[in-house]
C-alpha positions as CSV (number, residue, x, y, z in Angstrom):
1,M,164.3,10.7,-32.1
2,P,162.2,13.3,-33.9
3,I,160.3,15.6,-31.6
4,S,156.9,16.8,-32.8
5,R,156.0,20.5,-32.7
6,Q,153.1,19.7,-30.4
7,A,155.2,17.9,-27.9
8,L,157.7,20.8,-27.9
9,C,154.9,23.2,-27.3
10,V,153.7,21.2,-24.4
11,A,157.2,21.2,-22.9
12,Y,157.5,25.0,-23.4
13,G,154.1,25.4,-21.7
14,L,155.2,23.4,-18.7
15,I,158.4,25.4,-18.5
16,A,156.4,28.6,-18.6
17,L,154.1,27.3,-15.9
18,L,156.9,26.1,-13.6
19,A,158.7,29.4,-14.2
20,L,155.6,31.4,-13.2
21,V,155.2,29.4,-10.0
22,G,158.9,29.7,-9.2
23,T,159.3,33.4,-9.8
24,W,156.0,34.6,-8.4
25,G,156.2,32.2,-5.5
26,N,159.2,34.3,-4.5
27,N,157.9,37.6,-5.7
28,A,154.9,37.3,-3.5
29,A,157.0,38.3,-0.5
30,Y,157.1,41.8,-1.9
31,M,153.5,42.3,-2.9
32,S,152.4,43.7,0.5
33,L,154.7,46.7,-0.2
34,G,152.6,48.0,-3.1
35,F,153.9,48.4,-6.7
36,V,156.5,51.1,-6.0
37,G,157.7,49.6,-2.7
38,A,157.8,46.1,-4.1
39,N,159.9,47.2,-7.1
40,T,162.2,49.3,-5.0
41,T,162.8,46.6,-2.4
42,F,163.1,43.9,-5.0
43,W,165.7,45.7,-7.1
44,H,167.6,46.7,-4.0
45,A,167.7,43.1,-3.0
46,T,169.4,42.2,-6.3
47,L,172.4,44.4,-5.2
48,V,173.0,42.9,-1.7
49,N,176.0,40.7,-2.5
50,P,178.3,39.7,-5.4
51,A,176.3,36.6,-6.2
52,S,173.0,38.4,-6.5
53,R,174.7,41.2,-8.6
54,S,176.4,38.6,-10.8
55,I,173.3,36.6,-11.6
56,T,171.3,39.7,-12.2
57,V,173.8,41.1,-14.7
58,D,174.1,37.7,-16.3
59,L,170.3,37.5,-16.7
60,F,170.1,41.0,-18.0
61,F,172.6,40.4,-20.8
62,L,171.1,37.0,-21.6
63,G,167.7,38.7,-21.7
64,L,169.0,41.4,-24.0
65,A,170.4,38.8,-26.4
66,V,167.1,36.9,-26.3
67,F,165.1,40.1,-26.9
68,V,167.2,40.9,-30.0
69,W,166.7,37.3,-31.3
70,M,162.9,37.4,-30.5
71,V,162.4,40.7,-32.4
72,L,164.4,39.4,-35.4
73,E,162.7,36.0,-35.3
74,A,159.2,37.5,-35.0
75,R,159.9,39.8,-38.0
76,R,161.3,36.9,-40.0
77,L,158.2,34.7,-39.3
78,G,155.6,37.5,-39.5
79,M,154.7,37.1,-35.9
80,R,152.7,40.0,-34.3
81,G,153.0,41.4,-30.8
82,V,156.6,40.7,-30.2
83,W,157.0,43.8,-28.0
84,L,154.3,42.4,-25.7
85,Y,156.5,39.4,-25.0
86,L,159.4,41.8,-24.1
87,L,157.2,44.0,-22.0
88,F,155.6,41.1,-20.0
89,G,159.1,39.6,-19.8
90,M,160.2,42.6,-17.8
91,L,156.9,42.9,-15.8
92,V,156.1,39.2,-15.1
93,A,159.2,37.1,-15.8
94,I,161.3,36.5,-18.9
95,S,161.4,32.8,-18.0
96,V,157.6,32.8,-18.5
97,T,157.3,34.9,-21.7
98,V,160.1,33.3,-23.7
99,P,158.6,29.8,-23.6
100,I,155.2,31.4,-24.6
101,F,157.0,33.1,-27.5
102,L,158.6,29.8,-28.4
103,I,155.1,28.1,-28.5
104,N,153.9,30.8,-30.9
105,R,157.1,30.5,-32.9
106,E,156.5,26.7,-33.3
107,R,152.9,27.5,-34.4
108,A,154.3,29.9,-37.0
109,L,156.8,27.4,-38.2
110,A,154.1,24.7,-38.4
111,A,152.0,26.9,-40.5
112,R,154.9,27.3,-43.0
113,E,156.0,23.6,-42.9
114,P,153.0,21.5,-41.6
115,S,154.7,18.1,-41.9
116,S,158.1,19.0,-40.4
117,A,159.3,17.9,-37.0
118,A,160.5,20.4,-34.4
119,G,163.9,18.7,-34.3
120,T,165.7,15.6,-33.3
121,L,167.1,14.6,-29.9
122,S,169.4,11.7,-29.1
123,V,169.0,9.6,-25.9
124,P,172.0,11.4,-24.3
125,D,170.3,14.8,-25.2
126,I,167.1,13.7,-23.5
127,A,168.9,12.4,-20.5
128,G,170.9,15.6,-20.1
129,L,167.8,17.7,-20.4
130,V,166.0,15.6,-17.9
131,L,168.9,16.0,-15.4
132,V,169.0,19.8,-16.0
133,T,165.3,20.0,-15.6
134,A,165.4,18.1,-12.3
135,A,168.2,20.3,-10.9
136,I,166.3,23.4,-11.8
137,C,163.1,22.1,-10.2
138,V,164.9,21.1,-7.1
139,Y,166.5,24.5,-6.8
140,T,163.1,26.2,-7.4
141,A,161.5,24.1,-4.7
142,L,164.3,25.0,-2.4
143,T,163.7,28.7,-3.0
144,L,160.0,28.3,-2.4
145,S,160.6,26.5,0.9
146,T,163.0,29.0,2.5
């Protein structure tokens, strides 16, 4: 099934919105500490056990690979402001800024190839993505309710 660029941009926008709610819903616990105190306490909390250290290192290296790709892709497509996505990815949440980057990437691609689809997904692809999305949303809800 062909996926339109517009539908993909809507999906990316929803991902960014859910990521913002999920990350900042948890980050709010640190806000009363002020900027320095919040950052100090937050980053210290990422070191408290092997699971938190593992996921943090995993996300840092994933983030680094994504940052390299974003800079290269932005240069290839003539997109401006790529370093703002990286900066806000570190200050807000990479899970928020990458989908926003992807929306703008789709817009740049649409300007180059107006009639092209964003891609094609099979029924099993869609089912798998729906299941992964559901699992991520359930986990996010769990984090916000504890």
